[in-house]
N, C-alpha and C positions, 0 to 999 in steps of 0.2 A: 613393547608394542610401538609402532610408529605413530605418533600423534597428529601428523598434519593431514587434514581432511580436504583442503582446497589449495589448488595452485593456480595463480594468475600468471599468464604467459603473454608477453609481448609478441607482436608479429615480426616486424622488420628487424633483422640483426639477432633475433632470438629464436623464434619458431622457424624462421626461414634461413636458408643459406644465403651466401652472397649472390647467387644467381636466382634468388627468389623461388626456391624449391623447398619442399618439406622432405627431409631425409626418410627413407623407408623405415629405419630404425627408430626415429623420433615418433613417427606415426604409430608404430607398434607399441612403443612404451606409453604413449598417451592413451591409446585404446585399452591397454592392459590395466592402466590405472583406473580409467573409467569403468571398466568392467568389474573392478574390485570395489566400486562404490565411492571412489574419490571424485570430487567435483573438480572439473577442468574448466578453467575460466579464460577466454581470450580477452586480453585487455590492451587495446590499441588506439593510437591516434587516428587510424583509418575510419572512414565512414563505412556503414554496411555494405554498400555496393563495391567498395574497394577491398573489403575483407572476405566477401562472400565466397569467392572461388577457393580460398584456403579452408574456410569453415566447411564448405561443401566436401572438400577432399578428406577432411577428418571424418565426416559423416557421423557426428555424434550430436545429440540434443544437449547443448551446453549454453551456459550464460555467456553473453558477449558484452564487454564494457567497451563502448565505441566513442569516437571523437574525444579521446583523452579524458573520458569520464562523464561527458555530458549526456549520454544516453545508455540505456541498458535494455537489452532484449534477449530472448532465447534464439538459438540458431535456426531452429525449425518451427517457430511460432512467431508470426509478425507482431504480436502485441507488444507495445512498449511498456516496459516496467518501471523505468525512470527516464525523465527527459528534463533537462535544464537548458534554456536558450539565453542568448545575449538580449538584453532589453533593446527594443526596436530603435530607440533614439540613440543609444550607446552604439549599436551596430552601424547605424548611419554616420555617426561621428568618426568611428574607426575607419570606415570606407573613405570618408572625405579626407582624413588625415593621410591615408596612404596614397590617395590620388594627388594630393598637394605635393607630395614628395616624388611624384612621378614613379610610384612603385607598382609592382605586379602583386596582385593578391587574388586568392579564391576564397570562397565560402561554401560550407555545406548548409543547405536548407531543405529540411524535410527529405533527406537522403538523396538530394539533387545537388550537382556541382555546378558552380558558377565562377567564371573568371572575369576579370576587368580588362585583360589584354590577351591577345593571341601572340605569344612570344615564345622564347626558348624555354621559359619556366612552365608555361602552359603545356608544351610539348613534352617536357620532362615529367610533369606530374601525371599527364594522361598515359604516358608509357609506364610509369610506376604503378598507377592504380587501375589501369585498363578501363577507366571510366571516362566517357566522352563528355567534355565540359560544355556548358551553355555559356556563350559570351554576351556580356551585358551591353547593350547598344543604347538603352535609355533607362532612366530611373522612373519607376512607376510605384503607385501606392501598394503597399504590402511587400515590396521587394526585401525590406530588411526585418521582416517578421520571421520568427521561428528559426533563426540561425544558430546552429550548435557551435560552430567555430569558423574563424578566419585562419588563413595562412598567409603571411607576408614573406615574399621571396626576395632575397637580396644577397650581396656577398657577406661574409661573416662579420667583417670590421663594421659595416654600416649597420647590421642588425644589433651589434653591441650598443651603438649610439641610439638606435630605436629603443632599445630596452632601458637605457639609462636616462635619456633626455626627451625622447618624443612621446612615448606612451606612459611615462611614469606618473602622469598626474591625470590620467583618464580613469574615471571612476566606473566600476561596474565590470571590469574585466581582470583576468590573469593572463600571463603570457610566459613563454619558455621556448627554448629551442628543442627541435626534435631531430634536427640536422644541422650542419654548418650554415646552410643557406635557406633554412625554413624556421620561421618564427610562428609558433601556434598561439592563437589569441582565443580564449575561451571565457565563458561566464566566470565572474568572480567566485572564488572558492571552489571551483570545479577542477579536479585533478584525478588521476588514476587512484591515488591513495584514498582520498575521501569516498569515492564512489565504490572502491573495493570494500571499505568499512561498512557502507550501506548494504552491499551485497551480502556480505558475511552475516551482518545482523538479521537480514531478512531470511537467511538460510539457517539460522540458529548455530553459526559457526563463530567461535570467538577468535580474537586476534592471534593468539598463540597457536592456533591450528591452521594458520594460513601461510603459504609460501608466495613470494612474488618474484618473477625472474625477468630481467631486462638488461638493456645495454646502453640506453641513451638517457639524456637529462630529463626527459619528460617521464622516465621511469622512476625517478628518485622518490617521488612521493609515495608510491606503492612499496618500494623497496624499504623505505624507512618505516612505513606502517606495519608491514607484515610481521608475523612471528619470526619468520626467517627470510630476510631479504638477500636475493642471490643476484650476483652480477655475472654475466656471460664473460667467457675468457676474452672476448673481443670487445667488451664494454669500454666506455670512456672511463678515464682515470677517476673522475669524480664519482662515478657509479661504483667502481671497485672500492673507493675509499669509504663509502656508506653501507656497503654490503656486509653481511655476516659471513657469506660464503661465496667463493669465486668457483664457478663450474668451467667445464670445458667450453670451447668456442662454438659458434653456430655452425661451423663446418664439421664439428667433431660430436654432435649429438650432445650439446651441453644440457639441453632440457631433459633428455632422456636419463642422463647421468643423475640429475637431481631427483627425478621421479623414482629411480630405482634405489637410490641411496636413502631417501627420506620419506618415501610414501608407500 
C-alpha cells in the first residue's frame, strides 16, 4: 500500500510548464489523486491573487501555502488558516535599506501588491503574476503593517552581496532566492518547510506521509522536511542534491509521474 497522503507542489517550474501552462495530463493526475482521497497542496511563493488562476483551473478545494509559507488558506474558502507577517518596524527598515541602495522592490500586503518603482522589474513581475501593482508615491501610517513578504529585484551578483553583507544583520527576517534576480524576504523562521509541517500536523498527517516537489532554492526547506523530497528534472542542482527522488521535468509531467508512482 502506498503510504503518502499529502503532496505539496510548487507552482513555477513545477506545476507549470515554461510557458506558464498546466499540462492536461498533470491536471488529470492531480484530480485522480484528489478523488482517491489524497491531499493536494499548492505551496508557492506567489500571493493568492497571483496563484488564483492556476488554482481555479484545477477546480479543487485544496490547501494553499502562499508567500513562501507566511499564509495558508483553502482554495475555495477565503478564511485564513495561518498568517505571519513581518514586524512593522522591521518592514520599514527593509524598505529603507532597499531604497538607500537605489533598489527595486515590491511587497505583498493583505493580498495587494505594492512597488516602489515603475521600471523593467515592475513590468516583468506584472507580466509574471498578472496582478496590477500599486506604486508607492508617499509613506503613510500603516503602510508597513501586515506585510507577508518583500521581493528585492537585482542582478544575481548584487543579490549575493545583499545576502552576505547588506541584510545579514537585520533581525526579524529570513531571505532566499526564488529566481536568479529575485530575493524573497519573509518573516523570520517562515519558509515552505515549516508551514508544510504545520499543515500536516493540523490535518493529522505525519512527516513520513508527505511528498514535496519543487525546482528552486526556495523549495529546499519543504524538500528537506518531507518524507520524500522530490526535485523536478529541471530543478537547480542544489535542489537535486537535497532530494530523495528526481522526477521528469515540468515539460514532461514530472508532477504526474510522482503522483502515479508514489500516491
